[in-house]
C-alpha beads as a LAMMPS data file, in Angstrom:
LAMMPS data file: protein, C-alpha beads

208 atoms
207 bonds

1 atom types
1 bond types

-500.0 500.0 xlo xhi
-500.0 500.0 ylo yhi
-500.0 500.0 zlo zhi

Masses

1 110.0

Atoms # bond

1 1 1 -42.684 116.883 194.780
2 1 1 -38.932 116.295 194.564
3 1 1 -39.469 112.947 192.835
4 1 1 -41.813 114.611 190.308
5 1 1 -39.118 117.160 189.462
6 1 1 -36.605 114.333 188.961
7 1 1 -38.974 112.527 186.608
8 1 1 -39.385 115.741 184.615
9 1 1 -35.623 116.133 184.340
10 1 1 -35.387 112.510 183.254
11 1 1 -37.736 113.149 180.340
12 1 1 -35.756 116.204 179.238
13 1 1 -32.295 114.673 179.618
14 1 1 -32.962 111.389 177.830
15 1 1 -34.888 112.834 174.921
16 1 1 -33.190 111.919 171.624
17 1 1 -30.047 113.991 171.229
18 1 1 -30.117 115.728 167.842
19 1 1 -27.586 118.449 168.482
20 1 1 -24.573 116.218 168.036
21 1 1 -25.724 115.268 164.563
22 1 1 -24.346 118.475 163.034
23 1 1 -20.842 117.113 163.670
24 1 1 -21.573 114.359 161.150
25 1 1 -21.477 116.860 158.311
26 1 1 -17.696 116.919 158.693
27 1 1 -17.273 113.152 158.311
28 1 1 -16.661 113.406 154.593
29 1 1 -17.798 109.822 154.025
30 1 1 -15.134 108.300 156.274
31 1 1 -16.224 105.029 157.870
32 1 1 -13.815 105.289 160.796
33 1 1 -15.067 108.775 161.691
34 1 1 -18.660 107.593 161.466
35 1 1 -17.979 104.608 163.746
36 1 1 -16.285 106.804 166.335
37 1 1 -19.165 109.280 166.248
38 1 1 -21.673 106.442 166.705
39 1 1 -19.791 105.009 169.670
40 1 1 -19.323 108.466 171.161
41 1 1 -23.048 109.255 171.033
42 1 1 -24.079 105.882 172.507
43 1 1 -21.444 106.137 175.227
44 1 1 -22.524 109.680 176.051
45 1 1 -26.158 108.562 176.333
46 1 1 -25.162 105.656 178.597
47 1 1 -23.266 107.978 180.925
48 1 1 -26.236 110.363 181.064
49 1 1 -28.554 107.486 181.898
50 1 1 -26.298 106.145 184.641
51 1 1 -25.953 109.643 186.109
52 1 1 -29.751 109.953 186.257
53 1 1 -30.138 106.499 187.810
54 1 1 -27.445 107.308 190.348
55 1 1 -29.078 110.643 191.194
56 1 1 -32.432 108.932 191.692
57 1 1 -30.753 106.428 194.013
58 1 1 -29.070 109.132 196.092
59 1 1 -32.364 111.042 196.334
60 1 1 -34.237 107.967 197.554
61 1 1 -31.547 106.897 200.023
62 1 1 -31.365 110.414 201.435
63 1 1 -35.131 110.804 201.834
64 1 1 -35.428 107.307 203.273
65 1 1 -32.819 108.033 205.929
66 1 1 -34.502 111.332 206.729
67 1 1 -38.059 110.015 207.019
68 1 1 -37.696 106.409 208.157
69 1 1 -37.215 107.284 211.823
70 1 1 -39.883 109.995 211.687
71 1 1 -42.620 107.717 210.399
72 1 1 -44.356 104.570 211.567
73 1 1 -46.308 101.681 210.110
74 1 1 -46.696 101.468 206.338
75 1 1 -44.724 104.654 205.661
76 1 1 -41.754 103.395 207.667
77 1 1 -41.715 100.127 205.733
78 1 1 -42.036 102.101 202.484
79 1 1 -38.922 104.157 203.265
80 1 1 -37.040 101.049 204.423
81 1 1 -37.584 99.290 201.103
82 1 1 -36.812 102.455 199.123
83 1 1 -33.457 102.783 200.857
84 1 1 -32.481 99.129 200.396
85 1 1 -33.652 99.033 196.782
86 1 1 -31.658 102.099 195.846
87 1 1 -28.461 100.838 197.430
88 1 1 -28.562 98.207 194.694
89 1 1 -29.619 100.744 192.044
90 1 1 -26.815 103.068 193.077
91 1 1 -24.241 100.293 192.829
92 1 1 -25.451 99.359 189.348
93 1 1 -25.418 103.008 188.248
94 1 1 -21.878 103.553 189.535
95 1 1 -20.624 100.364 187.901
96 1 1 -22.307 101.243 184.591
97 1 1 -20.911 104.778 184.611
98 1 1 -17.359 103.637 185.359
99 1 1 -17.533 100.998 182.632
100 1 1 -18.709 103.648 180.157
101 1 1 -15.866 105.950 181.202
102 1 1 -13.293 103.196 180.612
103 1 1 -14.763 102.015 177.308
104 1 1 -12.566 102.392 174.241
105 1 1 -14.470 103.725 171.250
106 1 1 -14.618 101.476 168.214
107 1 1 -13.512 102.487 164.717
108 1 1 -15.631 99.728 163.163
109 1 1 -19.069 100.976 162.103
110 1 1 -20.769 97.574 162.199
111 1 1 -19.399 96.843 165.676
112 1 1 -20.621 100.252 166.840
113 1 1 -24.095 99.626 165.436
114 1 1 -24.269 96.186 167.020
115 1 1 -23.484 97.780 170.401
116 1 1 -26.581 99.931 169.950
117 1 1 -28.779 96.924 169.266
118 1 1 -27.330 94.857 172.107
119 1 1 -28.117 97.641 174.564
120 1 1 -31.593 98.117 173.080
121 1 1 -32.379 94.407 173.586
122 1 1 -31.141 94.639 177.168
123 1 1 -33.476 97.563 177.840
124 1 1 -36.452 95.679 176.382
125 1 1 -35.692 92.791 178.753
126 1 1 -35.314 95.231 181.659
127 1 1 -38.715 96.739 180.846
128 1 1 -40.252 93.307 181.318
129 1 1 -38.612 93.105 184.731
130 1 1 -39.935 96.569 185.578
131 1 1 -43.487 95.451 184.857
132 1 1 -42.884 92.407 187.081
133 1 1 -41.732 94.725 189.896
134 1 1 -44.916 96.783 189.598
135 1 1 -47.089 93.658 189.538
136 1 1 -45.296 92.279 192.599
137 1 1 -45.824 95.585 194.369
138 1 1 -49.556 95.478 193.616
139 1 1 -49.737 91.916 194.899
140 1 1 -47.929 92.753 198.140
141 1 1 -50.085 95.799 198.747
142 1 1 -53.310 93.850 198.300
143 1 1 -52.031 90.938 200.354
144 1 1 -51.109 93.344 203.137
145 1 1 -54.644 94.716 203.238
146 1 1 -55.940 91.213 203.951
147 1 1 -53.184 90.230 206.400
148 1 1 -54.428 89.823 209.985
149 1 1 -50.997 90.284 211.569
150 1 1 -50.539 94.066 211.864
151 1 1 -46.738 94.030 211.522
152 1 1 -46.815 91.856 208.428
153 1 1 -49.689 93.879 206.996
154 1 1 -47.718 97.115 207.314
155 1 1 -44.609 95.507 205.868
156 1 1 -46.402 94.029 202.859
157 1 1 -48.193 97.285 202.086
158 1 1 -45.099 99.454 202.601
159 1 1 -42.896 97.193 200.521
160 1 1 -45.615 96.974 197.875
161 1 1 -45.898 100.751 197.559
162 1 1 -42.122 101.003 197.245
163 1 1 -41.929 98.350 194.523
164 1 1 -44.666 100.089 192.572
165 1 1 -42.823 103.424 192.773
166 1 1 -39.408 102.007 191.907
167 1 1 -40.759 99.748 189.169
168 1 1 -42.695 102.665 187.685
169 1 1 -39.621 104.884 187.673
170 1 1 -37.458 102.180 186.099
171 1 1 -40.078 101.510 183.426
172 1 1 -40.110 105.193 182.421
173 1 1 -36.313 105.318 182.676
174 1 1 -35.789 102.253 180.472
175 1 1 -38.410 103.393 177.954
176 1 1 -36.775 106.810 177.525
177 1 1 -33.290 105.305 177.450
178 1 1 -34.440 102.869 174.759
179 1 1 -36.186 105.599 172.741
180 1 1 -33.086 107.771 172.782
181 1 1 -30.856 104.905 171.628
182 1 1 -33.357 103.771 169.007
183 1 1 -33.568 107.244 167.555
184 1 1 -29.790 107.491 167.356
185 1 1 -29.300 104.005 165.900
186 1 1 -31.948 104.639 163.203
187 1 1 -30.266 107.901 162.282
188 1 1 -26.816 106.305 162.097
189 1 1 -28.124 103.318 160.150
190 1 1 -29.402 105.652 157.428
191 1 1 -26.112 107.530 157.466
192 1 1 -24.159 104.280 157.200
193 1 1 -26.046 103.365 154.048
194 1 1 -25.104 106.702 152.508
195 1 1 -21.436 106.265 153.469
196 1 1 -21.369 102.695 152.130
197 1 1 -22.912 103.796 148.845
198 1 1 -20.356 106.568 148.473
199 1 1 -17.580 104.054 148.993
200 1 1 -19.109 101.481 146.668
201 1 1 -19.613 98.850 149.387
202 1 1 -22.919 97.058 149.907
203 1 1 -22.005 94.187 152.231
204 1 1 -23.512 95.428 155.475
205 1 1 -24.001 92.814 158.180
206 1 1 -25.755 94.510 161.056
207 1 1 -27.418 92.353 163.692
208 1 1 -30.903 93.337 164.850

Bonds

1 1 1 2
2 1 2 3
3 1 3 4
4 1 4 5
5 1 5 6
6 1 6 7
7 1 7 8
8 1 8 9
9 1 9 10
10 1 10 11
11 1 11 12
12 1 12 13
13 1 13 14
14 1 14 15
15 1 15 16
16 1 16 17
17 1 17 18
18 1 18 19
19 1 19 20
20 1 20 21
21 1 21 22
22 1 22 23
23 1 23 24
24 1 24 25
25 1 25 26
26 1 26 27
27 1 27 28
28 1 28 29
29 1 29 30
30 1 30 31
31 1 31 32
32 1 32 33
33 1 33 34
34 1 34 35
35 1 35 36
36 1 36 37
37 1 37 38
38 1 38 39
39 1 39 40
40 1 40 41
41 1 41 42
42 1 42 43
43 1 43 44
44 1 44 45
45 1 45 46
46 1 46 47
47 1 47 48
48 1 48 49
49 1 49 50
50 1 50 51
51 1 51 52
52 1 52 53
53 1 53 54
54 1 54 55
55 1 55 56
56 1 56 57
57 1 57 58
58 1 58 59
59 1 59 60
60 1 60 61
61 1 61 62
62 1 62 63
63 1 63 64
64 1 64 65
65 1 65 66
66 1 66 67
67 1 67 68
68 1 68 69
69 1 69 70
70 1 70 71
71 1 71 72
72 1 72 73
73 1 73 74
74 1 74 75
75 1 75 76
76 1 76 77
77 1 77 78
78 1 78 79
79 1 79 80
80 1 80 81
81 1 81 82
82 1 82 83
83 1 83 84
84 1 84 85
85 1 85 86
86 1 86 87
87 1 87 88
88 1 88 89
89 1 89 90
90 1 90 91
91 1 91 92
92 1 92 93
93 1 93 94
94 1 94 95
95 1 95 96
96 1 96 97
97 1 97 98
98 1 98 99
99 1 99 100
100 1 100 101
101 1 101 102
102 1 102 103
103 1 103 104
104 1 104 105
105 1 105 106
106 1 106 107
107 1 107 108
108 1 108 109
109 1 109 110
110 1 110 111
111 1 111 112
112 1 112 113
113 1 113 114
114 1 114 115
115 1 115 116
116 1 116 117
117 1 117 118
118 1 118 119
119 1 119 120
120 1 120 121
121 1 121 122
122 1 122 123
123 1 123 124
124 1 124 125
125 1 125 126
126 1 126 127
127 1 127 128
128 1 128 129
129 1 129 130
130 1 130 131
131 1 131 132
132 1 132 133
133 1 133 134
134 1 134 135
135 1 135 136
136 1 136 137
137 1 137 138
138 1 138 139
139 1 139 140
140 1 140 141
141 1 141 142
142 1 142 143
143 1 143 144
144 1 144 145
145 1 145 146
146 1 146 147
147 1 147 148
148 1 148 149
149 1 149 150
150 1 150 151
151 1 151 152
152 1 152 153
153 1 153 154
154 1 154 155
155 1 155 156
156 1 156 157
157 1 157 158
158 1 158 159
159 1 159 160
160 1 160 161
161 1 161 162
162 1 162 163
163 1 163 164
164 1 164 165
165 1 165 166
166 1 166 167
167 1 167 168
168 1 168 169
169 1 169 170
170 1 170 171
171 1 171 172
172 1 172 173
173 1 173 174
174 1 174 175
175 1 175 176
176 1 176 177
177 1 177 178
178 1 178 179
179 1 179 180
180 1 180 181
181 1 181 182
182 1 182 183
183 1 183 184
184 1 184 185
185 1 185 186
186 1 186 187
187 1 187 188
188 1 188 189
189 1 189 190
190 1 190 191
191 1 191 192
192 1 192 193
193 1 193 194
194 1 194 195
195 1 195 196
196 1 196 197
197 1 197 198
198 1 198 199
199 1 199 200
200 1 200 201
201 1 201 202
202 1 202 203
203 1 203 204
204 1 204 205
205 1 205 206
206 1 206 207
207 1 207 208
């Protein structure tokens, strides 16, 4: 139930942010202002994403500590893997958030746009890893069902269930994170073309 609520909040929080776009009306065709706004929006989205990932990690570690000693067999192994997995997730989320906090915003529009696309490519790669996690979880679960050794059977099935859950969450997380960034980058790309036309410059060199 708690995890379902968190997934719902994830959908709401990482939906494309359109409210900040009204601030762009005050740019007055200034490239520096546009670049700063682009970097600000991407950075803000990154911090939101890392906060969500960190919250998910804390939730899983907390529930794992609470239920691991109260359960046995497959469920105990499930909570063990959840706790260990989210120690890593939590570390990555904290590191990503701190890096975003320390980041200096760029006043170069092309550099700002390229940051969008670099992060988008990273998320596409991560989505492939997420699918691999889910597939590995399925494999472990099925292998556990056919394992004659009871301890190993419980471990394989518990770990498999955990990998499927965590991989599924990360796949949704990365997909929404990517969609939010893609929406913003498409919006800013169109705005950049307008600003460049107003300033009589056509030499855009944005990497995709």
